N, C-alpha and C positions, 0 to 999 in steps of 0.2 A: 098695329102690333100683332093681332091675331093672324094676319096673312103672312107675316114675316116669320113667325115662330115655327110653323111646320117646315119651312125651308131650312131654318137653322138646325132643327132637330133631325130631320130626315132627308137632308140634301143628298145629292149623289156622292157616293164614296169614290174618291180618287185614290187608286192604289199606286204606291211608289214602285219603282223597279225592284226594290228588295222584296216586296210582297208578292210580285208576280213571278219571280223566279231568280235564280242565281245569275249574277252578271260576271261574265268572264272577260278579262282584259281591261276592266275599268281602272282608271287611275286612282291614286289615293285621294285626290281632291274630290273626284266624283263619288267615291264610296262615302266620304265624310258628308257630302251634300245630301246623298240619298238617306243616310242615317238620320240626319237632322229632319228631313222631310217626314220620315217615318215617326220620329219622336213627336213632331208637331201634330201629326194626324192623331196619334194615340192620345195626346193631351186634349185635343179638341173633342174626341169621343168621350173622354172622361167628363169634360164640361157638359156635353149634351146629356149624358146619363144622369148627371147631377140635377140638371134642369128638370128632366122627366120625373125624378123621384121627389122633388120638392116644389114649393110654390113658385110661381113665375118670377116675382120680383127678386126673391132671394137667390134663385138660380141664375138669373141674368147678371146680378152683381158678382157672384162667384165666377161666372164665365168671363166677364170683363176683367176681373182681377187676375185670373189664370193667364189670359192672353197677354196682359201687360207684362207679367213676369217672364213669360216665354220670349216676348220681344226683347226685353232687356238682356236676357241670356244670349240671344242670337247676336245682338250688337256687340256684347262684350267679348264674344268668342271669335269675332271677325279677325282680330290680330292686325299687326302692322304690315304694310306692304314693303317688301324689300326692293331697293333700288340699286342697280349695278352701274357704276360709272367706269367707262373705259378711258384710260389716260394714256394715249399713244404718244410716243416720243416725237412724232412728226406734227402732232396737233395737241399739245398738252393742255390740260384744264388749268386755268389760272388759279394759283393758290397763294395766299399771303397770310402772315400772322396777324391776328386781331387781339388787341389788348396786351401785346408783348412789345415793350419798348427796348430799343438798343441802349446798352449802358457801356461805359468805359471808366476805368479807374481814374481817380483824381489824386495826385500826390504833389505837394508843393513843399520843397525844402529850401530854406534861405537863411541868410544871416543879416541881422540888423545891427549896424555899427552906431555907437553913441559917442560923440566927441566930447572932449573936456568942456565944461561949462554948460552942458546940456543935461537935463534930467530924464531924457528919454526920447522916443520917437516912434514912428510908424513904418511898417514895411511897405514896399511897393504893392499896390493893389492888384488883385487878379479880377478880371472882368469875365463874368459868365457869358459864353457865346450865345448869340441870339436864338440858336436852334437847340439849346440845351437847358436843363435845370440841374443845379448842383445840390446834392445832399451831403453836407459835411458831417462826418461821422467820428472824427477824432482830431485832437490837437495836442501838441507837446511843445514845451519851451525849456531851454536851459539858459540861465541868466546869472553870470558871476558879477558881483559888485563888491565894494569896499565893506569892511567889517562894520557891523552894527547899522547897516543900511536896510531900510524896508523897500520892498519892490511890489509891483503889480503888473498884470498882463491881461489883455482883453482881446476878444475877437470882435471886429467891427463889420457892419454891413452898411453899404451906402447905395443910394439910387441916383441915377443921373438927374440933376436939377433939384434934388431933394436933400442932399447931404446925408449925414449919418442917420440911419433909421433903426439901428439895432446894435446892442452892445451885450456881450456875454463875458462875464468875469471868469478868469481861470485862477483857481486857488494855487498860490505859489508856496512851496514847502522848502525850507532850508535843508539841503541834503548834505552839504559838506561845509565844515568850518576850517579855514586855513589861517595861518598866522596873520595875514594882512587882508584876507578877503573871505567872503562867504559865497557859496554857490546855491542858487535857488532853482528849483525845477517844478514843472507842472506837466501832468499827463492825464488828459481827461477824455472820456467817451462822451460824445455829444451827438445831437441830431438837429441840425439847423438847415433850413431850406433857403436856397437862393434862386430867384427867378432869372430868366434871361435878361442880361443887361445889368444885373446887380454887381456891385464890386465888393470884394472881401479883402481885408487886410488885418494885420496884427499890430497891436500897440503895447509898448512896455514903458514903465516908469520906475525911477529910483528916487530916493529921498535926498540924495546929495548930487553934486555936479562935479565932483573931483575925479580927474583922470578920465581915461577912455575905457570903454568896455564893448562887448558884443553879445547880443542875444541870438542864439540859434533856435530856430523854430521849424516845425513841420505841421502840415495840415493834410488830411486825407479824407476821401469820401468817394462819391460816384457822380459822374455826369450822365444824365438821362436825356435821350432824344425826345423832343416834344413835337417834332414834325415828321 
């Protein structure tokens, strides 16, 4: 320790170019580099002076602490390295969207006919394509029936080989009262997910079986690509 201390306190002084004279034509990066070297030298001299004026153990601790702070400041001021990418038309850089899936609107409008003697029925099913996922966002139904007849409407989900796996009831409201018939409607905002291969259809029911009628319905949402 005694052999090292004189070298630490009285080692050769290395002057930066800023201390030996003015640098003409130096780049901005070179000037910043020389400025940091000068600041580091001044900091080292302060540490050495502190060691001389105090006891050995206390001075070395202060010196080590000062050097550590200086090193952290140097690292933090390094900054990020800029990278320039040249994208020529004859040799373009491959680019693709990540996390952005293609979507397309889904709209289904159909009529479900109910024959005399039947209390209701189900619409033809729509099968979600194998490369898509369906997000159903809205459903509406208009269902005219005989007076004083109750009705119901539901959205159904089915899977191949598993039958019906989901049912969502749509609240029907009597909108118009006619001399011999009542008209019920439903219009609901929903959010129902259907996976590739799932089937979706609508079911309506009435409390009587007299005469024929038709239920008009619409479903809308988004088909999202999964591949």
